[in-house]
N, C-alpha and C positions, 0 to 999 in steps of 0.2 A: 491395402489388399490383404484379405485373409485367405490363405490357400492351404489346401491339403492335397498331397499327392503321394499315395502309397505309404503313408505313415500317419499316426494319430496326431491330431491337432485339437486343442481344447477350444472352448468358447472364447471369443474375443469381442471387444466393444470398441468401435471407432466413432467418436462423436456420438450421434444418436442412432448409429447403425448397430443393431445387435446381430451378431453373426455366430452361428455354430457350425463348424466344419469338422466332422469326425471321420475316422476310418477305423471301425471296429469289426470284429469277426461276426459275420452274419450267422444267425442260427435258424434252424427250421422252426416253423410256426409253434408258438407256445401252446396253442390249441390245434388239434388236427383239423384239416379241412372237412367240412360237412355240409350237406344240404339241409340239415335240420337246425333251425334257429335255436332250439333248446340246448344244443350242444355248445353254445357260446354264452358265457356269463355276460350280464349287462356291464359294459365298461364304466369305469369311474374316473378315467383320465390318468391314473397312475401306471397303467399298463404300457409296456414299451410301444405297442402299435397304436396307442391312443394318446400318448403324452403330449403331442403337439396340437391335437384337434380340439377345438372349442365345442365340447359336447352340448353345452346349453344352447347352441345355435343350430343344432341338427333337427329341430322340430319333431323330436320323438322317434327318429329313424333308428337310433341306437338302443332304445329301451323298450320298444314294442308298443308305444302309445300312439304312434302314427297309424292312421287308417286310410285306406284307399277311398278318398272322397273327392278327387280332383279330375281334371280333364287334360289329356295330352293329345293334341291334334297331330296326327301322323300322316305323312305323305311319302310314298316311295315311287321314284321315277327310275325304272329299270329298262335297259336296252332290250331289244328283241332277243328272245331265247332264254332270258333270265326268268325264273319262276319265283313267285312270291306266294307263300302259303301261310295261313293261320292254323296252328296245330294245337293239339291238346298237350297237357303236361307230360304224358307218357311217351311222346315221340322220342325215338332212340337218339336223335341228334342233339337233344337238349341236355346240356351238362357234359357232353363228351369232351369238350375242349378244356374244361377245368371245373373245379369244385369251389364253392364259396370259402373264403379264408377269414372272414370276420362276420360279426353279427348282422351288420347291415346288408351284406351280400346274401347271407342266408335268409334274412327277412324278405329281401326282394324276391328270392327264389320261392319262398313259401307263399308269397302274396300275389303273384301275377295270375291273371285269369287264363289267358291264352298266350302262346308265344308266336313270334313271327319267324319264319325260316325263308331266307333268300338263297336260291341255289344258282350258281353259275356252272353250266354243264361242262363235262369233260372236254378238254381241248378247245374250248371257246376262247377267242381273243376279243375282248370288248374294246370297241373304239370310243365309247363314251362311258363316263362313270355311272355307277349305281348311286343314286342320290337319295338319302333318307333325311327328311326334314321333320323334326320334332319340336312342336311349339306348345309350351305350357300355358294353360289358361287358368291357373290357380289350383289350390288344393294339393293333395298328395297322390302320386301315382307310382306304380311299380311296373317293371317290364322285363322281358327277356327276348333277345333277338339272336338268331343264329345265321351266320353267313357261311354257306357251304360252297367253297370254291374247289371244284373237283380237279382231278389229276390233269396236269399240263394246261390248265386254263390260265388266263391272264385277266386281271380285273383291277379297277380302281374303285374304291368305295368311299363316299363322302357322307358323314353323319353330322348333321347340323342341329345344334340345340339352341333354341331361342325362347323368349317369353318368360313367364313367371311360374312359380310353383315349387313343390318339394318332390324330388325325383330320386328313386333308388332303382338300379337296374343291373342286370348282367348281360354282357354282350360277348358272344362266342364267335371265333373265327376258325373254321376248319380249313386248313390249307393243304390240298391234296399233293401227292408226290409230283414233283416237277412243276408245280404251279407257281405263279408270280402274283402277289397281292400287295397293293398299297391301300392303306386305310388312313383317312383324314378325319379326325374327330374334333369338331369345333364346339367349344363351350362359350357361347356369346349370349348368355342369359341376362335378364334384367338384374339390377343390383340387389334385389331382395330374394332371389332364387337360391335354393339349396339343392346340390346335385352330388350324389355318391354313386359310383359305378365301378364294377370290376370288369375288365376286358381280358378275356382268355383266348390265347392263340395256340393252336396245336399245329406245328409246322412239319409237313411231311418230308419224306426222303428227297434230297436235292431240291427242295422248294425254297422260295424266297418270300419273306414277309417284311413289309415296311409299315411302321405305324408312325403317324404324325399327329401329335396331340397339341391342340391350340386352345389355351384358356384365357379368356378376357373377362367375362362377366360372372355374376353370381355373388351372393353374400358369402357362402361357403361352397367350395368345390373340392371333393376328395375322390381321386381316381386311382384305380389299381390296374395298370397294364401288366400282364403276365404272359410269359412265353414258355412253352415246352416243345420238345422235339419228338416226332413220331418215328424218325429214322435218321440215318447218317447223312451228312452233306447239307443239312439245312442251314439257312442264313436268316438272321433277324436283325433288323435295324430299327431302333426305337428313337424317334426324334420328338422333341417337344419345345414349345415356346409358350411363355405366359407373361402377362402384363398385369401386375397386382397393384390395385389402387387403394386409397385410404380406406381402412376398415375391412378390406376383403381378406379372406383366408383361402388360399389356393394350395392344395396339397396333392402331390403326385408321388405315389409309392409303387415302385417298379420291382418286379422279380423276374429274372431270366434263369430258368433251371436247365442247365446243360445235362441231359440225361441220355444222350446218344453220342456216339463217337464222331469226330471230324466235323463238328458244327461251328458256326461263327455267330457272334453277336456284337453289335456296336450300339452304344447308347450315348446320345448327345441331347441334353436339355439346357435351354437358356431362358433366363427370366430377367425382367426389369420391374422394379418396384418404385412407387412414389406415394407419398402421403402418410399421415399419422396412422399408426397401427396397421399398416399394410403388412401382411405376413405370408410368406411363401415357404413351403416345406417340400423338400425333395429327398426321397429315400430311394437309393439305388442298390438293390441286392442282386448279386450274381452267385449262384450255387453251381459248382462243377462236381458232379457225382463221380463215383469210382469208375463207372462204365463209360465216362465221357472222355476217353483219350483223344488227343489231337484237337482239343478245344482251342479256339482263338477268340478272345473277348476283351473288350475295353469299354469303360463307361466314364462319362464326363458331365459335370454340371457347372455352369457358369452363371453368375448373377450380377446384374448391374443396378446399384442402388442410386436412384436419381435425387432423392430428398432425405432429409432427416426423418427419424421416427419410424423407419421401416425395419423389419426383421426378417432374416433368412436363416432357416435351419437346413443344412445340406449334409447328408450322411451317406457316403458311398461305402458299400460293404462287399467283401469277397469271401466266399467259403470254398476251399479247394480240397477235394478228397483224393485226387490223383496227381502225381508229379509228371505224368506223361501228357503235357499240354504244349501247344505252340506258343501261347502267350496269354497273360491276364494282367490287367491293370485298371487303375481308376484315378480320377482327379476331381477336385472341387475347388472353385475359386469364387470369391465374392468381393466386390469393391466398388468404388465410385468411378467417375469418368477418368480416363487416362489423360493426365495433364499435358503430356507430350503431344498426344493427338490433337487436343484442343489448341495448344499453342501453335502447332504446325498449320492448322486450318486458319486460325485468326491471323497468323503472320502473312497469309496470302489474301487478306482483305475480307474474309468471311466473318460476319458478325457472330458474337459469342452464342446467341440463342440458336442461330442456324448451324453453327459448328456442333453444338450438343445434339441437335436433331440428326445431323449426318452421322455422328458416331453411333447413335442408337440404331438408326436404319442399317448401318453396316453390321452392327452386332447381330441383328436378326436376319439379315439378307441371306446368309449361307443356308439357313434352315428353310426359309420361305421358298427359295428357288428350287428346293428339292421336292416340293409338293407335286409339281408337274401338271397342275390343273390351272389354266391361265386365269379364269375368273375368280377362283379362290385365292390365288396369289395376289391379284389386284385388290381384292376385298381386304385381305389381311394387311397389306401395306397401307391402305387407306385407314384401317382401324388403328394401326400403330401411329400413324400421323395424327389422328384425332386424339389418341391418348397423350401424345407428346404436347399437343396444344395446351393441355392443362398443366404442364410442368415447366414450360420454358417461356 
């Protein structure tokens, strides 16, 4: 087991498992956020924010050679009272939640034709989720979607990605004062798809935002969940699970910026890997600014390596600019199956392959059960079972 908790740990190798678990001081972006792609140089892979990403597999998203020539079939099923609009680039809600922080996000912003805005009215309490289904039918597409959940409203949003293609997009979540929002983003692409997306959440005063990111499919998936606070008392919970197969690259780069007082954040991401050249990357950055007195934050990443030949890079970072906080911490751990757990199960007559499956199901169950959408939870458990069939 390679583990880092609140102190630096160098890279380690255990058998064929390559693990990097570091705890370094997070820094503000090397290039300032911008909506203009020209403000970002073409990455070469030596930059800190690109050093883990296989640029040659991004199909031109990073260097401007990708053009919008594909088809993305979109369907939005929204409960009564929710409005869905197609708007022009100049709409005031576009970009309000956050600014692109890398070249691909800026390219996506510069390239979309029209944006979609989904609005949950003030004080509405939705009894059914807003469901957004995006199915790639080949080629390259760019997109921008805004979810405007107004003050004291409550909503669950499910975004489901399937099919094939190359996709770059920005997704904004405007969480009004006192609102409660749960977002479930599922990446269940075909094995040849490429998906890069920045998720921006602006959390209002005394509001609650929960993000659940689930990544299974795709050749390369690179996601940027980001949170800021528009007022005191906001809470953010960022949960994620990923199952990385042979040859897949799955990268999750999070940033929680505490820029308002008396706010909370909790980050828990879990991953399982199997197969040669399976590569998972998790970067967890938390910035506590001088104005954010009373902050309470914690982040954790855990990875379970099922076979030889897989690599995990896990980097939790904290930058604290005020000493007036409630608490701040982080942890990272990567390892194989717990031999004691397996022995306990086998000693009670459970076959070895079934014991391994039970351990993995238990590893993910804590996060799956927090989704709160029964059909999605059942689908994910079935998907995990299918993935395990290939490894046990």
